[in-house]
Each structure stands twice: as C-alpha cells, then as structure tokens.
FIPAZA-918648 format. One record per residue: z, y, x of N, C-alpha, C in turn. Coordinates in pm, whole numbers, padded with zeros to 5 digits, always signed. Each point is the difference from the previous one (the first is absolute). Example, Ala and Ser with C-alpha at 12.3 -4.5 7.8 and 13.67 -1.06 7.14 Angstrom:
// FIPAZA-918648
+00780-00569+01319+00000+00119-00089+00000+00120+00090
-00072+00105-00035+00006+00119+00082+00073+00109-00077
END
This chain:
// FIPAZA-918648
+00000-00120+00085+00000+00120-00085+00000+00125+00089
-00091+00092-00029-00008+00123+00078+00116+00091-00033
+00019+00103+00085+00108+00095-00022-00021+00076-00131
-00125+00032-00032-00030+00071-00125+00036-00087-00120
-00038-00128+00007+00031-00091-00109+00151-00020-00015
+00069-00008+00115+00145-00017-00004+00067+00121-00064
-00047+00119+00034+00055+00121-00060-00023+00002-00151
-00117-00045-00043-00031-00002-00143+00092-00096-00074
+00025-00118+00060+00090-00098-00062+00142+00056-00009
+00046+00065+00110+00135+00057+00000+00013+00110-00104
-00105+00084-00013+00004+00108-00099+00006-00055-00141
-00076-00105-00026+00000-00061-00133+00136-00061-00032
+00062-00062+00100+00133-00059-00020+00103+00108-00029
-00004+00108+00077+00093+00110-00024-00018+00058-00139
-00126+00019-00041-00027+00056-00132+00055-00089-00111
+00004-00131+00024+00044-00092-00104+00151+00007-00024
+00077+00050+00099+00145+00005-00016+00049+00138-00044
-00088+00100-00001+00039+00136-00041+00008+00007-00152
+00105+00062-00050+00014+00015-00145-00121+00073-00058
-00044-00043-00118-00118+00060-00061+00018+00149-00025
+00123+00039-00038+00023+00141-00029-00016+00086+00126
+00035-00057+00116-00014+00074+00125-00147+00014+00036
-00076-00105-00018-00143+00005+00032-00072+00106-00081
+00051+00031-00118-00066+00098-00086+00051+00141+00012
+00094+00025+00093+00055+00134+00013-00100+00096+00064
-00004+00125-00048-00080+00100+00072+00064+00030+00135
-00081+00029+00098+00052+00031+00133+00045+00146+00006
+00111+00024+00068+00044+00139+00021-00094+00065+00100
-00042+00122-00030-00094+00072+00086+00073+00110+00075
+00024-00018+00131+00068+00103+00078-00093+00111+00049
-00129-00012-00028-00097+00095+00055-00058-00053+00130
-00104+00065+00046-00071-00047+00119+00085+00017+00126
-00026-00084+00098+00067+00006+00130-00048+00124+00075
+00089+00092+00037-00044+00120+00071-00074-00029+00130
+00038-00106+00071-00069-00035+00124-00145-00039-00028
-00022-00075-00108-00136-00038-00036-00080+00122-00043
+00063+00093-00069-00068+00123-00041-00033+00085+00122
+00089+00004+00098-00026+00074+00123-00122-00057+00072
-00009-00133+00005-00114-00064+00066-00130+00027-00076
+00008-00003-00133-00120+00024-00082-00049+00143+00013
+00094+00094-00004-00036+00142-00002-00023+00059+00138
+00055-00066+00101-00012+00052+00135+00090+00119+00027
+00101+00019-00083+00093+00111+00020+00138-00053+00036
+00066+00070+00089+00136-00041+00038+00103+00051-00099
-00038+00104-00076+00094+00060-00096-00035-00047-00141
+00061-00110-00041-00019-00050-00135+00097+00072-00094
-00050+00049-00111+00083+00066-00101+00040-00105-00102
+00122-00046+00007+00047-00111-00084+00069+00057-00124
-00065-00019-00116+00049+00055-00126+00019-00111-00104
+00027-00121+00045-00004-00115-00089+00136-00050-00045
+00109+00040+00064+00128-00064-00030+00113+00095-00036
-00033+00124-00032+00101+00097-00047+00114+00022+00099
-00035-00004+00128+00100+00025+00105+00017+00150+00021
+00111+00038+00059+00025+00142+00026-00064+00041+00132
-00083+00105+00001-00057+00048+00126+00100+00082+00081
+00115+00030-00060+00099+00086+00065+00107-00080+00074
-00013-00132+00001+00089-00083+00078+00141-00008-00055
+00087-00062+00078+00139-00017-00041+00088+00103+00069
+00122+00010-00044+00097+00090+00060+00020-00034+00148
+00015+00099+00087+00033-00030+00141+00128-00082+00014
+00087+00009-00099+00123-00077+00004-00027-00150-00009
-00113-00038-00058-00035-00141-00011-00023-00060+00138
-00079+00068+00082-00027-00049+00135+00129-00012+00080
+00088+00098-00016+00128-00005+00071+00083-00121-00043
+00002-00027-00132+00076-00114-00050-00057-00132+00050
-00133-00010+00001-00064-00123+00047+00025-00021+00149
-00012+00108+00078+00028-00012+00144+00143-00044+00025
+00093+00055-00076+00140-00039+00015+00022-00147-00029
-00066-00051-00104+00014-00142-00034-00063-00086+00109
-00116+00039+00050-00064-00078+00106+00085-00001+00127
+00063+00114+00029+00087+00006+00118+00120-00094-00013
+00051-00013-00123+00118-00086-00020-00038-00147-00016
-00133-00025-00018-00048-00138-00007-00033-00046-00140
-00100-00088-00011-00043-00053-00130+00000-00153+00001
+00087-00059+00078+00004-00147+00008+00082-00062-00112
+00073+00083-00074+00079-00049-00113-00075+00023-00132
+00028-00087-00096-00060+00020-00133+00053+00129-00062
-00080+00061-00087+00047+00122-00067+00105-00032-00106
+00068+00103-00046+00093-00016-00111-00078-00050-00121
+00028-00120-00050-00079-00054-00111+00017+00079-00130
+00109+00074-00013+00022+00078-00122-00050+00144+00014
-00027+00044+00123-00040+00139+00020+00106+00096-00052
+00124-00033+00025+00110+00074-00063-00002+00150+00031
-00021+00036+00126+00004+00142+00035-00111+00078-00070
-00118-00057-00006-00110+00067-00069+00025+00005-00151
+00048-00110-00057+00030-00002-00143+00106+00106-00035
+00099+00015+00085+00103+00100-00023-00056+00141+00010
-00089+00022+00097-00062+00132+00015-00084+00035-00122
-00076-00097-00050-00081+00021-00121+00091+00023-00120
+00104-00083-00012+00092+00014-00111+00068+00135-00002
+00039+00048+00118+00064+00131+00009-00098+00110-00041
-00124-00010+00044-00100+00101-00033-00027+00004-00152
-00002-00117-00063-00039-00008-00140+00118-00014-00096
+00120-00001+00053+00122-00015-00081-00001-00130-00080
-00032-00110+00072+00007-00134-00061+00077-00090+00095
+00065-00104-00051+00071-00093+00088-00098-00073+00093
+00040-00019+00124-00086-00071+00096-00033-00140-00049
+00089-00059-00079-00022-00136-00050-00118-00008-00097
-00047+00114-00049-00115+00000-00091-00130+00039+00072
+00006+00006+00132-00119+00031+00081-00049-00129+00065
-00130-00025-00011-00061-00116+00064-00107+00051+00096
-00008-00060+00118-00095+00044+00102-00116-00098+00011
-00116+00053+00039-00117-00086+00015-00084+00039+00118
-00083-00092+00044-00097+00024+00107-00116+00079-00062
+00029+00128-00030-00086+00079-00086+00037-00028-00144
-00028+00094-00091+00034-00024-00140-00085-00111-00060
-00117-00029+00062-00081-00113-00048+00078-00131+00007
+00083-00015+00102+00082-00119+00013+00090-00018-00122
+00054+00111-00050+00089-00008-00116-00080-00033-00125
-00123+00050-00011-00086-00039-00112-00017-00152-00003
-00024-00059+00117-00018-00145+00007+00129-00073-00037
+00113+00049+00051+00129-00063-00031+00029+00005-00150
-00032+00112-00064+00022+00012-00144-00079-00106-00076
-00124-00020+00039-00082-00100-00069+00056-00141+00023
+00046-00027+00122+00057-00131+00029+00130-00024-00075
+00079+00104-00018+00132-00017-00061-00004+00003-00152
-00101+00066-00057+00003+00029-00144-00102-00080-00080
-00117-00024+00056-00111-00051-00079-00012-00152+00004
-00024-00057-00117-00040-00139-00014-00149-00006-00031
-00065-00113+00029-00141-00013-00035-00023+00030-00148
-00100+00081-00027-00033+00036-00138+00065+00127-00049
+00101+00052+00070+00063+00126-00041-00102+00114+00005
+00024+00100-00084-00091+00113-00009+00052+00118+00081
-00089+00060+00079+00031+00121+00078-00094+00111-00045
+00055+00118-00019-00081+00115-00041+00001+00104+00111
-00119+00051+00031-00012+00103+00103-00114+00094-00036
-00036+00089+00092-00099+00104-00026-00137-00039+00053
-00104+00067-00053-00136-00013+00053-00067+00137-00005
-00055+00044+00114+00002-00067+00130+00141+00002+00058
+00028-00097+00084+00136-00010+00052+00005-00064+00137
+00121-00007+00052+00027-00060+00130-00025-00149-00010
-00084-00055+00089-00045-00138-00015+00114-00101+00006
+00108+00030+00075+00109-00098+00010+00081-00009-00128
-00013+00098-00089+00064-00012-00131-00067-00109-00083
-00120-00038+00040-00070-00112-00065+00009-00127+00084
-00018+00012+00130-00009-00119+00086+00131-00077+00002
+00112+00067+00020+00128-00071+00010+00038-00074-00130
-00015+00062-00118+00029-00078-00122-00091-00121-00017
-00128+00019+00026-00092-00111-00015+00028-00110+00102
+00055+00037+00114+00032-00098+00103+00102-00103-00050
+00090+00042-00090+00101-00092-00053-00041-00054-00137
-00124+00025-00041-00051-00058-00124+00021+00084-00124
+00037+00127+00016+00019+00087-00116-00134+00057-00045
-00001+00049-00124-00117+00069-00054+00019+00151+00017
-00109+00071+00024+00007+00144+00023-00090+00072-00099
+00057+00096-00071-00077+00087-00088+00005+00141+00056
-00118+00062+00011-00009+00135+00056-00025+00101-00112
+00077+00107+00003-00014+00107-00099-00084+00111+00061
-00114+00033-00061-00087+00102+00060+00055+00141-00017
-00037+00087+00093+00032+00141-00013-00101+00064-00094
+00025+00125-00037-00095+00073-00082-00120+00042+00084
-00099+00061-00066-00119+00045+00071+00034+00106+00105
+00113+00069-00018+00044+00102+00096+00109-00054+00092
+00011-00133+00010+00093-00067+00090+00146+00016-00045
+00022+00029-00126+00134+00024-00050+00061-00121-00069
+00121+00020-00050+00079-00104-00066-00050-00020-00143
-00038-00123-00034-00048-00034-00133+00115-00064-00078
+00071+00081-00079+00119-00048-00070-00032-00112-00098
-00112+00012-00068-00037-00103-00098-00028-00134+00067
-00074+00003+00112-00031-00124+00071+00126-00064+00056
+00093+00081+00052+00126-00054+00051+00084-00057-00114
+00000+00065-00114+00077-00050-00115-00047-00142-00036
-00131-00018-00008-00054-00132-00037+00031-00104+00107
-00012+00038+00127+00024-00095+00109+00146-00042+00006
+00091+00093-00018+00143-00031+00008+00047-00079-00122
-00069+00018-00111+00035-00076-00121-00028-00148+00017
-00083-00036+00100-00033-00141+00024+00114-00075+00068
+00106+00071+00041+00118-00065+00055-00011-00045+00144
-00035+00090+00093-00006-00041+00141+00138-00034+00055
+00001-00086+00102+00124-00034+00070+00030+00104+00108
-00106+00060+00054+00014+00096+00109-00104+00109-00018
+00041+00125+00025-00090+00115-00013-00002+00075+00131
-00120+00014+00059-00018+00080+00121-00056+00135-00039
+00070+00105+00039-00046+00135-00027+00011+00082+00127
-00111+00056+00047+00001+00083+00120-00004+00147-00040
+00088+00080+00059+00002+00143-00027+00036+00076+00128
-00096+00074+00062-00141+00011-00037-00074-00133+00014
-00113-00004-00068-00081-00122-00003-00085-00012+00125
-00008-00119+00051-00097-00035+00104-00107-00086-00068
-00127+00042-00006-00070+00088+00093-00028+00142-00049
+00033+00034-00124-00047+00129-00052+00081+00117+00054
+00129-00021+00029+00087+00109+00038+00058+00075-00117
-00042-00035-00122+00051+00068-00120+00144-00040-00026
+00077+00090-00061+00141-00028-00024+00031+00004-00149
+00102-00075-00039+00058+00011-00134+00100+00114+00002
-00001+00083-00106+00101+00105-00008+00127-00056-00064
+00099+00085-00016+00130-00045-00050-00013-00067-00136
-00072+00064-00091-00014-00055-00135-00074-00132-00002
-00106-00011+00080-00079-00122+00002+00081-00117+00056
+00074+00023+00108+00081-00107+00056+00111-00041-00098
+00064+00097-00062+00106-00032-00097-00057-00080-00117
-00119+00036-00044-00065-00073-00110-00026-00145+00041
-00052-00020+00120-00031-00136+00044+00126-00084+00017
+00106+00060+00054+00125-00073+00016+00053-00042-00137
-00006+00090-00096+00049-00031-00135-00081-00111-00065
-00130-00008+00032-00087-00100-00062+00010-00137+00067
+00048-00005+00123+00009-00127+00073+00109-00087-00059
-00030-00125-00034+00104-00088-00056+00119-00013+00094
+00119-00003-00055+00120-00011+00083+00009-00133+00071
-00077-00098-00046-00001-00131+00066-00088-00002+00124
-00078+00107+00021-00092+00005+00114+00066+00070+00118
-00039-00039+00119+00040+00072+00121-00100+00113+00023
+00050+00123+00002-00085+00116+00024+00006+00037+00147
-00115-00003+00067-00011+00031+00142-00072+00134+00014
+00072+00101+00043-00058+00133+00020-00031+00016+00149
-00127-00003+00033-00046+00007+00139-00023+00146+00037
+00090+00055+00080-00005+00142+00038-00033+00016+00149
-00100-00074+00047-00034+00005+00142-00039+00140+00046
-00051+00082-00092-00049+00134+00036+00083+00111-00062
+00123-00031-00040+00080+00096-00076+00029+00128+00078
+00016-00009+00131+00034+00120+00079-00108+00108-00014
-00127-00042-00009-00108+00097-00012-00003+00066-00138
+00048-00072-00101-00007+00050-00137+00120+00087-00039
+00110-00014+00071+00123+00069-00040-00012+00152-00011
-00081+00068+00082-00011+00146-00018-00055+00042-00136
-00069-00090-00069-00053+00032-00133+00116-00001-00100
+00025+00111-00071+00114+00003-00094-00013-00099-00114
-00119-00049-00024-00017-00098-00107+00025-00143+00041
+00022-00022+00131+00019-00138+00046+00140-00048-00036
+00012-00116-00063+00132-00046-00045+00080-00067+00111
+00130+00012-00009+00091-00074+00087+00018-00138-00064
-00080-00096+00046+00002-00132-00062+00134-00068+00011
+00066+00017+00113+00130-00063+00019+00102+00058-00097
-00002+00131-00019+00094+00063-00094-00025-00048-00142
-00126-00014-00036-00034-00047-00135+00046-00143-00022
-00022-00085+00099+00033-00141-00017+00150-00028+00011
+00074+00088+00064+00145-00018+00008+00063-00014-00139
-00059+00065-00098+00055+00000-00136-00042-00123-00080
-00080-00086+00059-00053-00116-00071+00089-00123+00020
+00032-00065-00108+00077-00125+00007-00099-00116-00011
-00078-00016+00103-00109-00098+00002-00032-00027+00147
-00071-00106+00034-00035-00024+00141-00113+00092+00046
+00019+00061+00117-00102+00087+00058+00020+00007+00151
-00104+00045+00068+00010+00024+00144-00100+00109+00036
+00043+00092+00084-00086+00107+00052-00032-00032+00145
-00129-00003+00033-00044-00034+00136-00050+00125+00072
+00040+00012+00126-00045+00110+00085-00027-00054+00140
-00061+00083+00084-00040-00047+00132+00016+00109+00104
+00013-00043+00124-00001+00092+00114-00139+00007+00064
-00098-00071-00056-00132-00009+00061-00083+00126-00018
+00020+00073-00107-00091+00109-00036+00052+00134+00051
+00081+00069-00078+00044+00135+00039+00084+00000+00126
+00074-00107+00025+00084-00007+00120-00078-00041+00124
-00124-00047-00017-00084-00031+00115+00037-00125+00077
+00056-00102-00067+00043-00122+00069-00084-00122-00040
-00128+00022-00031-00083-00111-00047-00007-00114+00102
+00000+00032+00129-00010-00104+00102+00126-00079+00021
+00111+00048-00051+00128-00070+00018+00036-00086-00121
-00051+00035-00117+00013-00081-00122+00144-00009-00050
+00038+00095-00082+00130-00009-00066-00006+00076-00133
+00043-00068-00105+00009+00060-00132+00130-00042-00064
+00026+00052-00119+00125-00036-00066-00014+00011-00151
+00093-00065-00068+00009+00010-00144+00142+00032-00041
+00014+00075-00108+00130+00026-00062-00002-00069-00135
+00091-00095-00018-00002-00086-00118+00103+00042-00104
-00022-00046-00121+00089+00032-00112+00138-00061+00018
+00008-00110+00074+00128-00070+00014-00003-00091+00122
+00115-00044+00041+00009-00085+00119-00055-00140-00025
+00000-00045-00125-00052-00133-00030-00148-00011+00036
-00076+00108-00024-00142-00001+00034-00017-00003+00152
+00081+00076+00072-00007-00001+00146+00033-00139+00053
+00101-00063-00056+00039-00134+00044-00112-00102-00025
-00072+00017-00110-00113-00090-00027-00110+00019+00105
-00026+00125+00037-00100+00026+00103+00045-00054+00135
+00130+00008+00027+00052-00053+00126-00024-00150+00012
-00003-00069-00113-00019-00145+00004-00142-00040+00039
-00096+00089-00022-00139-00037+00030-00055+00073+00122
+00072+00096+00053-00052+00072+00116+00038-00071+00130
-00081+00024+00104+00035-00050+00133+00126+00073+00047
+00091-00068+00068+00129+00062+00035-00012+00118+00095
-00105+00007+00080-00016+00110+00096-00133+00071-00026
-00023+00038-00125-00131+00053-00037-00026+00143+00047
+00104+00073+00042-00019+00135+00054+00057+00002+00141
-00086+00021+00100+00046-00008+00139+00091+00117+00036
+00072-00014+00111+00101+00099+00036-00061+00135+00038
-00116-00001+00066-00066+00126+00032-00035+00076-00128
-00047-00072-00101-00035+00064-00127+00123+00058-00068
+00111-00074+00003+00123+00051-00062+00047+00128+00068
+00000+00000+00133+00044+00118+00074-00094+00117-00022
-00130-00028+00001-00099+00106-00019+00013+00064-00138
+00021-00083-00102+00011+00053-00136+00123+00089-00016
+00110-00039+00061+00122+00083-00007-00028+00136+00064
-00066+00000+00115-00031+00126+00068-00095+00085-00083
-00101-00062-00058-00096+00075-00083+00067+00059-00122
+00089-00077-00061+00067+00045-00122+00084+00125+00025
+00051+00013+00121+00089+00112+00032-00075+00128+00037
-00130-00011+00031-00074+00119+00041-00067+00064-00121
+00076+00080-00072-00050+00064-00122-00114+00097+00030
+00010+00069+00112-00099+00103+00032-00139-00060+00023
-00004-00113+00072-00130-00064+00027-00065-00045-00130
+00077-00062-00088-00054-00044-00128-00052+00118-00080
+00078+00108-00007-00041+00117-00077-00130+00060+00053
-00014+00004+00133-00122+00056+00059-00120-00091-00026
+00019-00130+00006-00108-00093-00032-00047+00018-00143
+00094+00009-00092-00034+00017-00142-00070+00134-00022
+00047+00106+00065-00060+00132-00016-00145+00000+00047
-00023-00052+00120-00135+00001+00056-00094-00091-00080
+00053-00112-00048-00081-00090-00082-00040+00068-00130
+00094+00070-00062-00030+00070-00125-00109+00103+00016
+00001+00074+00110-00104+00099+00026-00136-00066+00014
-00005-00113+00071-00127-00069+00020-00052-00065-00128
+00089-00052-00083-00044-00058-00127-00075+00104-00082
+00056+00118-00013-00064+00106-00078-00133+00040+00064
+00000+00021+00130-00119+00048+00070-00114-00103-00007
+00032-00127+00029-00103-00103+00001-00051-00027-00141
+00090-00008-00097-00042-00023-00138-00092+00112-00048
+00037+00125+00027-00084+00113-00041-00136-00007+00068
-00003-00034+00130-00127-00008+00071-00091-00109-00055
+00058-00115-00033-00079-00109-00056-00054+00035-00138
+00083+00062-00081-00045+00038-00135-00108+00106+00007
+00015+00096+00089-00104+00102+00016-00132-00062+00044
+00009-00113+00072-00121-00069+00044-00059-00089-00109
+00066-00006-00116-00054-00075-00112+00060-00137-00023
+00102-00038+00078+00063-00130-00018+00107+00004-00108
+00014-00108-00069+00111-00017-00096+00117-00059+00078
+00116+00068-00004+00116-00041+00078+00122-00006-00091
+00073-00109+00007+00122-00013-00080+00105+00099+00050
+00080+00056-00090+00108+00089+00043+00106-00079+00076
+00026+00036+00124+00088-00081+00085+00131+00071+00030
+00110-00075-00019+00133+00045+00040+00051-00083+00117
-00092-00065+00071+00036-00086+00113-00063+00056+00127
-00033-00086+00095-00061+00046+00125-00140-00057+00017
-00069-00021-00111-00136-00053+00001-00075+00053-00122
-00133-00015+00004-00083+00042-00112-00088-00117-00043
-00027-00006-00130-00081-00105-00062-00127+00068-00050
-00114-00039+00057-00123+00077-00015-00110-00084-00063
-00062+00054-00104-00119-00060-00057-00120+00050+00079
-00058-00088+00080-00108+00042+00090-00137+00001-00069
-00010-00066-00116-00129-00012-00066-00089-00105+00062
+00049-00067+00102-00074-00107+00068+00092-00121+00013
-00058-00115+00035+00083-00118+00019+00100+00024+00113
+00126-00029-00028+00105+00029+00098-00019-00079+00130
-00046-00124-00010-00022-00080+00122-00104+00067+00089
-00107+00051-00061-00105+00066+00078+00053+00128+00063
+00073+00079-00078+00056+00125+00053+00091-00028+00118
+00086-00102-00015+00092-00035+00109-00077-00042+00125
-00104-00078-00017-00079-00044+00116-00068+00119+00069
-00050+00093-00078-00063+00119+00058+00102+00086+00074
+00119+00009-00054+00106+00075+00069+00041-00071+00129
-00002-00133+00001+00029-00074+00124-00096+00040+00111
-00125+00027-00035-00101+00032+00100+00029+00132+00072
+00082+00086-00066+00035+00127+00064+00148+00002+00040
+00064-00118-00001+00135-00012+00053+00111+00036-00097
-00024-00019-00129+00101+00031-00102+00029-00125-00081
+00129-00031-00020+00041-00118-00075+00070+00044-00129
-00053-00042-00114+00063+00024-00130+00016-00134-00071
+00060+00004-00117+00019-00123-00080-00102+00000-00114
-00093-00093+00002-00094-00017-00109+00070-00071-00116
-00005+00060-00119+00070-00061-00113-00093-00094-00074
+00053-00114-00045-00087-00104-00057+00045-00046-00138
+00105+00057-00056+00042-00041-00135-00110+00034-00100
-00017-00085-00101-00104+00027-00100+00015+00139-00061
-00111+00072-00007-00002+00135-00053+00018+00107+00105
+00038-00041+00122+00026+00098+00106-00077-00033+00128
-00112-00068-00015-00076-00045+00116-00067+00115+00076
-00001+00120-00058-00057+00116+00069+00107+00088+00065
+00124-00044-00006+00111+00081+00050+00040-00044+00141
+00042+00098+00079+00067-00029+00126+00135+00069-00002
+00096-00057+00076+00128+00066+00020+00008+00043+00146
+00033+00126+00020+00007+00053+00136+00135+00065+00022
+00072-00046+00103+00126+00065+00038-00031+00136+00061
+00100+00086+00000-00014+00127+00069+00036-00017+00147
-00075+00068+00085+00030+00002+00142+00028+00145+00039
-00018+00033+00126+00014+00138+00045-00115+00083-00056
+00018+00131-00018-00104+00082-00064-00138-00015+00062
-00008-00002+00133-00132-00011+00063-00068-00133-00031
+00078-00108-00009-00057-00129-00038-00042-00002-00147
+00080+00061-00084-00035+00008-00142-00130+00075-00021
-00021+00107+00077-00124+00077-00012-00121-00084+00040
+00014-00078+00107-00109-00088+00041-00031-00102-00110
+00104-00058-00058-00017-00098-00107-00076+00060-00118
+00041+00118-00046-00064+00061-00116-00147+00029+00029
-00029+00054+00118-00140+00029+00035-00085-00127+00004
+00055-00105+00060-00076-00126+00010-00020-00064-00136
+00103+00004-00084-00012-00058-00134-00106+00074-00080
-00002+00133+00009-00101+00079-00071-00140-00038+00046
-00017-00011+00130-00133-00031+00053-00046-00140-00041
+00091-00098+00008-00034-00138-00035-00036-00013-00146
+00080+00059-00087-00023-00014-00143-00119+00082-00047
-00029+00111+00068-00120+00078-00034-00126-00079+00035
+00006-00075+00110-00114-00084+00042-00021-00112-00100
+00109-00062-00045-00010-00109-00094-00038-00131+00065
+00018-00108-00073-00033-00133+00052-00150-00012+00018
-00042-00053+00114-00142-00015+00032-00053-00136-00048
END
C-alpha cells in the first residue's frame, strides 16, 4: 500500500469514529493568515482588520506584570481558581468573587455553558447575523439553534424575539453590542427582552464590547438590570478587546448565583487561565486611564470611518463597538480576496442574507484611511 493510499485509509477510519454532529459543524473563520496576505501582496505592512483587536495595545502595566511573573518563574501551575483576579473583578463590579468565573477568553465560557447546561435536542435562541460560536458550541453538544433576525436597519425586532422566546428555549445568547453589526440594544429593548425570556431559560448576555458602548447614554447596564432578576443568568466580558489582551486570552463571567459557577467548574479544565494571563488582567483592570483613552480614540474613529464609508455610498450598520459592518454590494469573499492583494485583512461574512457584507475592525487612523480608499476602488471596479 502506498503512502497516499495509507493516508486515505487512515482518514476514512478517523471519519468513521467522529460524531455525526461534529462532522456537520460549520468551521470557525478567524480570517486570513496575515503572513500569507503579506506574501500575496508583497507588502511588509499588513493592515489586519479581521479580529476586532485593539490597535492601541495594552496598558504598560501589563508588560510590567508579565515581566515580574517571568522573573519569579513559571514552573508552577497557576491558581486554578484565579482567586486574585476574581476578587479584583468582584471589587470593581460590586459582586462576590464566588460568582465570577474565568475563562481562556470569554469564548471558553460560552463552551462551558453549553457543556454544563444543554442536552441533545435542547433549543438555543440567538441573533442573526451573529457571533458564529453562539451557534457552533450549542450544535457541538447536539442542541438546536434558532436565530432571530435583526430589522432592515440592523435593530431589535421585538415581535420576532417574542415569537422565538415563546418556543421555550433552554438557553438564550444575546450580544450587546452585537457582533458583527456593532448595533446595541437600548435600556428599554434589553428590559423588554429580559422580561420576555422564560424564567426556566439561562440568559447569557455577551458584553464583549461593552466598554466601547458605555459612553452612549442609551447603553444599558446589563449587570445592574439582571441583578434584580430571580432567574438564572450570566454576563460575559473579556480583556481581549478594549483592554488589548487578545494574545493572552482571558475573559470572565458574572453569574446569577454560585450554583451556576460550580456547575461550570465541573466541566472546565482546572488550569484554564494561565498565570501570565491572570496577572496581566489584574494590571489592565487597574489602569483606568489607558482604558478610557482607548475607548475615546476608538469612538472618534468609529464616527469618522462610518461617515466616510457612507459618503462613499456604502451601507454601514450603526456601530457601538470597535468594528464596522459594511454592505459592499459585491460578494464578500471576492472583496476580501481583492483586499488581500493590497495587504488588508477583513472578515468576509457568509450568513444567509449577508453574503455581500464584510466586518472590518478599526485600526490606527492612517490604516483606516488606506482601507476606505482601497475598498472604494475595489467595489467601484466590481467583479470581473
């Protein structure tokens, strides 16, 4: 048997042992590899706008904390409970540390929630367009997923949510602001949705981009609203976005009660957040000035870039996050490939009804200007 034939036999054997539900899962799309885009475009300066990272970096205190930990050594396992970080978060948010759960990014907690809560056949309700892991993780454990569409203006459709929640989901994923549109629910809309969600369901409020939305007076304090609820809930946040720690991977959740945290502890890996990440997050959390400056500069760029795109004739969702969702009028895959040729990486959206949209993170102003000019030129040319 040749090596090619042997590989084919091994692949077929592996495929036969994989659960059918796993074989049918959509793949998570992280965006194109910047190194591959650099090689394709011939440019050393790739403008990476695909993952909603902060171009303003992390607090200088983060590097100091990491250096201190490296100097003291990393040969020991990290604190499996992340007690110091949980206490710092709890103090900041006025919640008991016992109701804080840590994750290797908030995506890790999304996965843990599905493992701890969902049985095969359970119903999960989420948004469309939405964050792909809100669909992938439930389906991974055999749950059913129903997506509630936004309005034509990317807003909250109260009637559609009413019908979806009446179907009795076991778990509800709600992102505010929403990824990929950047649109936010206001106080009334969030209160309405919470009131409509069955008390038997776990309500998961994903606030990965909340820091960018807080300056808007209409943005609701989700944690304050849910504190008054006598029902299971959890608010998820991350240090990857506004705090600039995407490469270190640390997120957290604040739960309605300790019983939910204990359930998540039973399914999580005991050392799921490394010690460098714990130390870095504590340092980032304490630097209020760096966070405020990141949010301020991001807000200025959101307005400037959105206005520029709209003046150029593009339809752009109103964003309260650090990215824009753009109707290019062309196939998103083609637009993304053309942008790769000039050294720009964006996220081509592929959900049904949004195949012409791309999501682009904000970078530094000079990079954003290059992106807008290139997008205008590519879309004016059109597909050949």
